[in-house]
C-alpha positions in Angstrom: 0.4 -10.8 -20.2 -3.0 -11.0 -20.3 -5.3 -10.6 -22.8 -8.6 -9.6 -23.6 -11.0 -11.9 -25.8 -14.7 -12.7 -27.0 -14.1 -15.4 -24.2 -12.7 -13.2 -21.6 -9.1 -12.7 -20.2 -6.3 -15.3 -20.9 -3.0 -15.6 -20.5 -0.5 -16.8 -23.3 0.9 -19.8 -23.8 4.9 -20.3 -22.3 5.1 -23.7 -22.1 5.1 -25.9 -25.8 5.2 -29.6 -25.6 6.5 -30.7 -28.5 6.7 -34.4 -29.9 9.3 -35.6 -31.2 8.4 -39.3 -31.9 5.2 -40.6 -31.2 6.2 -44.1 -30.4 7.7 -46.0 -27.1 10.5 -48.5 -26.6 8.3 -49.5 -23.3 5.0 -51.0 -22.8 4.4 -49.8 -19.2 1.4 -52.0 -17.9 -0.4 -49.1 -16.7 0.4 -46.7 -19.9 -3.1 -44.1 -20.1 -1.3 -43.2 -23.6 -1.0 -46.5 -25.7 -3.4 -48.3 -23.8 -6.3 -45.9 -22.6 -9.3 -44.9 -24.7 -7.5 -42.2 -27.5 -6.1 -44.2 -30.3 -5.0 -40.7 -31.9 -1.0 -42.2 -31.6 -1.7 -44.9 -34.0 -2.2 -42.4 -37.1 0.3 -40.1 -36.1 3.9 -39.8 -38.1 6.6 -42.2 -36.0 8.7 -38.8 -36.3 8.5 -35.4 -36.9 9.1 -33.9 -40.1 11.6 -30.7 -41.2 8.6 -28.5 -42.7 7.1 -29.3 -39.0 9.8 -28.1 -37.4 10.4 -25.2 -39.1 6.5 -24.1 -38.7 6.0 -24.9 -35.0 9.3 -22.6 -34.5 7.7 -19.8 -36.5 4.5 -20.2 -34.6 6.5 -20.1 -31.4 8.0 -17.0 -32.4 5.0 -15.2 -33.6 3.1 -15.9 -30.3 6.3 -14.6 -28.4 6.6 -11.1 -30.3 2.8 -11.0 -30.2 2.8 -11.3 -26.1 6.3 -9.7 -25.9 7.2 -12.8 -23.8 10.1 -12.6 -21.7 10.4 -16.3 -21.5 9.3 -19.7 -22.6 9.8 -23.3 -21.8 9.9 -26.2 -24.4 9.7 -29.7 -23.4 10.6 -32.2 -25.9 8.5 -35.1 -25.4 7.4 -38.5 -27.2 6.5 -41.4 -27.0 10.2 -41.7 -26.2 12.3 -38.6 -27.4 15.2 -40.4 -27.2 14.4 -43.1 -29.9 16.1 -41.1 -32.4 19.0 -40.0 -30.6 19.6 -36.3 -29.6 20.0 -34.9 -32.8 16.4 -33.9 -33.8 16.3 -32.7 -30.5 19.0 -30.4 -30.8 17.8 -29.5 -34.5 14.2 -28.4 -33.2 16.1 -26.1 -30.5 18.1 -24.5 -33.0 15.5 -23.6 -35.2 13.5 -22.2 -32.3 16.3 -20.1 -31.0 16.9 -19.1 -34.4 13.1 -17.6 -34.8 13.0 -16.6 -31.1 13.5 -12.6 -30.8 16.5 -12.4 -29.0 14.9 -10.8 -25.7 13.0 -14.0 -25.0 15.0 -16.6 -22.5 14.0 -20.2 -23.8 14.7 -23.5 -21.5 14.7 -26.8 -23.2 13.9 -29.8 -21.4 13.4 -33.5 -22.5 11.1 -36.2 -20.7 12.9 -39.8 -21.1 12.4 -43.6 -19.7 16.4 -43.4 -19.6 16.5 -46.5 -21.6 18.5 -44.8 -24.9 20.6 -42.5 -22.5 24.4 -42.9 -23.3 27.1 -40.7 -21.6 27.8 -38.9 -25.0 24.3 -38.2 -25.4 23.7 -36.9 -22.1 26.6 -34.6 -22.6 26.0 -33.7 -26.0 21.9 -32.5 -24.6 23.9 -31.1 -21.5 26.2 -28.8 -23.5 23.4 -27.7 -25.7 21.9 -26.5 -22.5 19.3 -29.1 -21.9 17.8 -30.3 -18.7 16.8 -34.2 -18.7 13.7 -35.5 -16.8 13.8 -39.2 -15.7 10.5 -41.0 -15.6 10.8 -44.1 -13.2 8.3 -46.2 -10.8 10.9 -45.8 -7.8 14.6 -46.6 -7.0 14.8 -50.7 -7.5 14.1 -53.3 -10.0 11.3 -54.6 -8.0 9.5 -51.0 -8.1 9.6 -50.9 -11.6 8.4 -54.1 -12.2 5.7 -52.5 -14.4 7.9 -50.8 -16.7 9.3 -53.2 -19.4 10.0 -53.5 -23.2 7.9 -54.9 -25.9 9.1 -58.4 -25.2 8.3 -58.1 -21.5 12.1 -57.5 -21.0 12.5 -55.2 -17.6 13.6 -51.7 -18.5 15.7 -51.4 -15.0 19.4 -52.6 -15.8 19.2 -49.7 -18.4 17.0 -47.0 -16.8 19.4 -47.2 -13.4 22.3 -46.9 -15.4 20.7 -43.4 -17.0 19.5 -42.3 -13.4 23.8 -42.9 -12.7 24.9 -40.7 -15.8 22.7 -38.1 -14.4 23.8 -37.9 -11.2 27.5 -37.4 -12.4 25.7 -34.4 -14.5 24.0 -32.8 -11.7 23.7 -29.4 -14.1 21.6 -31.3 -17.0 19.4 -33.4 -14.1 15.9 -31.9 -14.1 14.5 -34.2 -11.5 12.0 -37.7 -11.7 8.5 -38.3 -12.2 7.2 -41.0 -10.3 3.3 -42.1 -10.6 1.9 -43.0 -7.3 1.1 -46.6 -6.6 -1.0 -47.0 -3.3 -0.1 -50.6 -3.1 3.9 -49.9 -2.8 5.5 -48.7 0.6 5.7 -45.2 0.2 9.2 -45.2 2.6 11.0 -47.5 0.2 10.0 -45.6 -3.1 10.7 -42.8 -1.7 14.1 -43.3 0.0 15.3 -45.3 -2.9 14.6 -42.2 -5.5 16.2 -40.1 -3.1 19.2 -42.2 -3.4 19.5 -41.4 -7.1 20.4 -37.8 -6.2 17.5 -36.0 -8.1 17.3 -32.3 -7.6 13.8 -32.8 -7.9 10.9 -35.6 -7.2 7.2 -35.0 -8.6 4.7 -37.8 -7.5 2.0 -37.9 -10.0 -1.3 -39.5 -9.4 -2.1 -41.6 -11.8 -4.6 -40.8 -14.4 -8.1 -41.9 -13.9 -11.4 -40.2 -13.8 -15.3 -41.4 -12.7 -15.9 -43.2 -15.7 -12.3 -45.1 -15.3 -11.9 -44.9 -11.6 -8.1 -45.5 -10.2 -6.9 -49.0 -9.2 -7.1 -49.5 -5.2 -4.5 -51.9 -3.6 -5.7 -55.3 -2.8 -6.5 -54.3 0.6 -6.8 -51.0 0.9 -6.2 -49.3 4.9 -9.0 -46.7 4.2 -10.9 -44.1 2.0 -7.9 -42.5 1.0 -5.3 -44.9 0.0 -3.7 -42.0 -2.4 -3.7 -39.5 -0.1 -2.4 -41.5 2.1 0.9 -42.7 0.7 1.2 -38.7 -0.3 1.2 -37.8 3.6 3.4 -40.5 4.5 5.8 -39.2 2.0 5.4 -35.9 2.9 6.4 -36.6 6.6 9.4 -38.1 5.2 10.0 -35.2 3.1 9.6 -32.9 5.8 11.2 -34.2 9.0 14.3 -35.5 6.8 17.6 -34.1 6.2 18.3 -31.3 4.5 18.8 -30.6 2.0 16.8 -33.4 -0.2 15.1 -32.9 -3.2 12.4 -30.7 -3.9 9.1 -32.3 -4.6 7.0 -29.9 -6.3 3.6 -31.3 -5.4 4.4 -30.5 -1.7 6.0 -27.3 -2.7 3.1 -26.4 -4.7 0.7 -26.7 -1.9 2.7 -25.1 0.7 2.8 -22.2 -1.6 -1.1 -22.2 -2.1 -1.4 -22.2 1.4 0.5 -19.0 2.1 -0.9 -17.0 -0.9 1.2 -17.8 -3.7 0.0 -19.0 -7.1 0.4 -22.7 -8.6 2.6 -23.5 -11.4 1.4 -26.8 -11.9 -1.8 -27.8 -13.3 -2.2 -30.7 -10.7 -2.8 -28.0 -7.8 -4.3 -24.2 -7.7 -6.4 -22.2 -9.9 -4.1 -20.8 -12.1 -4.4 -20.4 -15.9 -2.7 -23.5 -17.4 -0.6 -21.9 -19.8 0.9 -25.2 -22.2 0.1 -26.8 -25.2 1.4 -29.7 -27.0 2.3 -29.9 -30.7 2.2 -33.4 -32.2 4.5 -35.1 -34.6 2.0 -33.9 -37.7 2.3 -30.6 -36.2 -1.8 -31.3 -34.6 -2.0 -28.4 -31.7 -3.5 -30.5 -29.0 -4.3 -29.7 -25.2 -2.3 -31.5 -22.9 -2.3 -35.2 -23.2 -3.7 -36.2 -19.8 -7.0 -35.6 -21.5 -6.1 -38.4 -23.6 -7.1 -41.1 -20.3 -10.7 -39.6 -20.2 -12.0 -40.7 -24.2 -10.9 -40.9 -27.5 -10.2 -37.4 -29.1 -10.3 -35.4 -26.0 -7.3 -33.3 -26.4 -8.0 -32.7 -30.2 -8.4 -29.2 -31.2 -8.8 -29.7 -34.6 -6.2 -26.9 -35.5 -2.6 -27.5 -36.8 0.5 -25.5 -36.7 0.6 -25.0 -40.5 -3.2 -23.2 -40.6 -3.5 -21.7 -37.4 -1.6 -19.7 -35.0 -1.6 -20.0 -31.3 -3.7 -17.3 -30.6 -6.2 -18.8 -32.7 -5.7 -22.1 -30.3 -6.1 -19.6 -26.9 -10.0 -19.5 -28.2 -10.8 -23.1 -28.5 -13.2 -24.0 -25.8 -11.4 -26.6 -24.5 -8.1 -24.6 -23.5 -10.1 -21.7 -23.0 -12.0 -24.0 -20.2 -8.7 -24.1 -18.2 -8.0 -21.0 -18.3 -11.1 -19.8 -16.3 -10.0 -20.5 -12.7 -12.9 -20.7 -10.2 -15.7 -19.7 -12.6 -14.7 -23.0 -14.8 -15.3 -25.4 -11.6 -18.6 -27.2 -10.9 -20.8 -26.0 -7.8 -19.4 -28.7 -5.5 -15.7 -27.6 -5.8 -16.9 -23.6 -5.8 -18.5 -24.2 -2.2 -15.5 -25.9 -0.9 -13.2 -24.1 1.2 -10.1 -25.8 0.3 -10.9 -24.4 -3.5 -7.9 -22.2 -3.5 -5.5 -24.9 -3.2 -7.2 -28.0 -4.6 -8.3 -26.0 -7.3 -10.6 -28.8 -8.7 -7.5 -31.4 -9.0 -6.0 -32.2 -12.5 -8.2 -31.4 -15.1 -8.5 -35.1 -16.7 -9.3 -36.5 -13.0 -12.7 -34.5 -13.3 -14.3 -36.4 -16.3 -17.6 -38.0 -16.1 -19.1 -39.4 -19.4 -22.7 -39.2 -17.7 -23.5 -35.5 -19.3 -21.2 -33.7 -16.8 -18.1 -33.5 -18.8 -15.3 -32.0 -16.6 -17.4 -29.8 -14.4 -16.9 -32.2 -11.3 -14.7 -32.8 -8.2 -11.5 -34.8 -9.1 -12.2 -38.3 -8.9 -9.1 -38.0 -6.0 -11.0 -35.2 -4.0 -11.1 -37.4 -1.2 -7.4 -38.3 -1.1 -6.3 -34.5 -2.2 -8.2 -33.1 0.7 -6.4 -35.6 3.4 -3.3 -34.3 1.6 -3.7 -30.9 1.7 -5.3 -30.9 5.8 -2.1 -32.8 6.4 0.6 -30.5 5.0 -1.3 -27.3 6.2 -1.3 -29.0 9.8 2.4 -29.4 9.6 3.1 -26.1 8.2 0.8 -24.6 11.0 2.5 -26.1 13.9 5.9 -25.1 12.4 5.3 -21.7 12.0 3.1 -21.2 15.1 5.9 -20.7 17.7 7.5 -18.1 15.5 4.4 -16.0 15.7 3.8 -16.9 19.6 7.5 -15.6 19.7 6.9 -12.3 17.7 3.6 -11.6 19.6 5.3 -11.5 23.2 8.7 -9.3 22.1 
């Protein structure tokens, strides 16, 4: 449901990312959260307090009631949310379920690096209705060489165990998130991840921007290494055996090409309806903004003093709901804008005065991918149109 404010029409929040732990047991070499410009994590409480849990649940219920929301999504994150075991996750879920009106369906998910997931813990979460997502760089030890702990030890043995546990509980397996590394072989990465039997794969562009450009392979083959990598994976997926895992980026682009709205901030112009509550109760914008500059995700609001409706009016959050009007001139004039949507908001940042009103730093890569997907989809659909015209 949309509502009018002094800043125009806004959409209520439907996704709440709640931080349970502000630290991580891994020290991935490319992590934007702990090695990037934003250092706010250093001053956060290690874990969320019970009073913050209760107040967050109250604010969520307040927002649901104010907008008569039929369903919401709760994602429990960190850091690594399993650092304190499944108990705090269950307590947060119980508090929210008790506070939210009965007419609102609440889905719960947790995103983990998998190293602390046990069979007992997974069964406990699954029985409580949680979906568990796994973060990996691929399905082999070699592909995950950058995912190490603070002593430099590989995380793969424990993560591989988690993948096996999740494959045995498909009812609780949300899927795998994988950050694209154009230096890797796309076929090897994709096939190795599919071998882990995820229901969904999400290939993510690394968080970078015009002031901190993305890394390039040692010998890039062309001007669009990330787009080329994703096109190779798309062809493997499109031409591969069915059923395969859903790949969110690809299905989102196909849906947008066919006129459907987007449901992810990576592409499309749908309003962003997610916010973050950190371990101290601070209300923040999505974590990806922390890759831009120190304080980029901050709002100055918290669940003890402010409602989520007040957060809707924050300039940073409001800017994410403006659609086409929120883009710079170059993006608005682009023929692909309804599909690309300017790309991920964090990837548009430039510190030379223009802020986020720029194309994505991955603009050329996104154009390469979108045009490739459009060509493959068009080729698949055109024969059907021709047959229909002849009948």
